[in-house]
N, C-alpha and C positions, 0 to 999 in steps of 0.2 A: 523618633522612628518615622522614616517617610513613608505614608500611604499612596501605593501604587495602584492605578487603575489595573483590574484583573480581567479586563475584557479580553486582551490578546490571549490570555492562557484559556480561557472558557471558548474562545472561538477556535482555536487551536485543537482543543480537545474535540470539538464539534466537528471539525474539517476532518481530523484524522479519523475520527469513528466513522464518519459516512465513507470515506475513501478506503478505510480497511475493510468495512463490510462489503462493499462493492469488489474489492480486490479478493477477498475470501471466495465468494461464489465464483467470480470470473476465473479464478485459480484453479478451482476445483474441477471446473468445467474442461479448462484448456489442459491441465495436467492430466486429468483422468483420460481423456482423449489421447494425448500424445503419448502416454506411458504405454498404451496399449493397441496402439495402431502404427503400422509401418507403411507409408506412401511417398510417392514421389513430391517432392518439395517439402518434405517435412523439415529439413535442416534451415530452409530458408524462412519457413515460420517460426521456428524456434529462436532464429536469430532476429526476427522482427520484433518478436516479444521481448527478447533480451536487450534490444536496441539502447531503449533510455538508461542503460546501466552504463553506456560508453559516450553518450551524446551530451553536451553541455547543456547547462539548463536552460540557456538562452533560446538554443536550437529547439528544445522541448516546447518552450513558451511561445515562441514565433508559430511552431507548427499548429500549437492550440488554438492561437489567434486567428490564423488562416482557416481553422475549421469550425470555430465558436465564435469567432467575432461579428460584428454587425453585417457583415457581407459575406460571412462563410456560409456553407451550406447546412450544416448543423445550427449555426447562430441562428439563421433567418427561419429554419424549420421550428427550432423551438420557441422563437420569440412570435410566428405566426399561430401556431397550433396552441401552445400552451402558455403563451404571455411570459416566458421565462428569459431573462437576460443572463448570460454567463459571464461575459466580460465585466468587470468592476463589481462582481459580486463574490459572497463567499461561497457559491456553487462553482465558480472558476477556480477558487482556491483547491476546493474538494477535487475536482477533475485533474487538476495540476499534480496533486498529491497521491491519486490514483494511478496517473500515468507512471511516475518515478517509483511507486511503491510495488505496482504489479512484478516486474521482474524478481524482486526479492522472495516475494510469495510464491511466485510460480516456481523458481528453481527449488525452493525447500519443499513444496507440494510435490513436484517432480521426483526429486531424490526419496521422498517418504514412500511415494506409490511404487518406485521402482524397487523398493526393498520389500514390498509385500510379495510373497512367494505366490504366484498365479495359481500353482496347485491346490491351494485352500479355495478360490473362487471356482475352479473347474469342478472340484469336487460338489460344492453347493449347487453347480449348474447341473449336474448329473442328478440331482436329487429333485429338480424342477424349481428352484428357487428362482424369483426374478431377479434380474439385475440390479433394480432399485434396492432389494432387500440386502443382496450379495453387498453393495457397495455400504449400506449403511450398518450392517451388522459384523462384516469381516475387515473390509479394505479400509474403512474410514478410521475405525477404532485401532487397527494395527499400525495406521499410518499417523495417528493422532500427535505424537510428540514432535515430529517432522513439521506438521501443519502449524502447531503452537508455536512452534519456534518462527516460523515464517510471519504469522499474524502478529508476534511482539515485535519483530523487526521491521515490519511493514508499518505498524501504528508508530513507532518511533520515527521511521524515515518520512512518515507524513506530516508528523509534527515539526520536523527539520526542513521540510521543503522551503526554499527562498526564492531562487532564480526564476523558475518558470511561473510560481505565485505571483511575483513581482509583475511579471510581463502580462498574464492575462487576467488578474485580480487588481492590480494596482495597489496603491496605498491611501486607504480611506479609513483613518481612525475611528474603531468601533463598528466598521463593517467588514474591512477585510484586513485588518491589522493583526496578522499571526505573531507569534512570539519572535520567530526569525525577523519579520519586518520591524517589529518594534525595537530590537537590539540593534539594527543596521540605523535606523531613523532617529534612535535616540544617540547614538554615536555621532552620526552626522550634525545633531544639533548640540553637540557638546555635554549633553546628559549622560556622564560617565556611571554615576550611580545607578541611574535607571537601567542602562545597558547591562551592567554588572549583575545587577538583580535577575534579569531576564536570561542572562548566560547560566546562572546558578541554576534557576528553575529547568531550562532546557537540558543542561549537563545532568541534572539530577534525573531527570526522564530517560535520558541515554544510558546511563549507568545502570539504572533499575532494569531497563530492557535487556542490557547486554548480560546482568547477573542472572534474570530469569531464563535467558537463553543457555547459558553455561549450566544452570542447575538442571535445567531438563535434559540435556544432552548426557550430563554426568549421570543422571538418574536412569536414563534410556539405557545407557551403555552398561550400568552395572547391572541392570535387570536382564540384559542379554547375555552377559557374563554367567549370571546364575542359571540361567536356563541353558 
């Protein structure tokens, strides 16, 4: 049995965990605000958030390089103030995963919040309950199944990100080599057994994610049917 370096797996899990955490809080804030407010330009903002769904990964990667590269505004700021380099680092891979995963999580959370009957929240407001307490005890629990589905899909998407990651993080074994990059460069080097191994690993992650999403959707549908 061939022993493979498992660093791409650990790095992919690290990148996906960091990006999913950021996606989780960002989506909660954005979706909560967008689902409860109507204002001029809302459709444009919504389209901008969902834009990565339709853009080629190379375009996303190029945009990240412009923003976080050595001469980019955020790249210069992070380097000068915090000494953090985004390009050719795992942080760049995490940012790329964040950008491509955000629309999936945002859509799921938006749909979940819109299904929450605002009358429950209004009743709590008439009793003098704070907005944070309303969100924590009413909105969030009622929307949890949709939020969880978005989390799982976002995590799987973060692990599978390739194009934008390659552009901003590059391919540095042991540093930025995620599973998709390991598959691509193993194939390029003619190491088919290694490529197949990582394909099986990442496919297993994808199947597990989809299975969990289907399970929670079915469970939630059955619960609503009983009610």
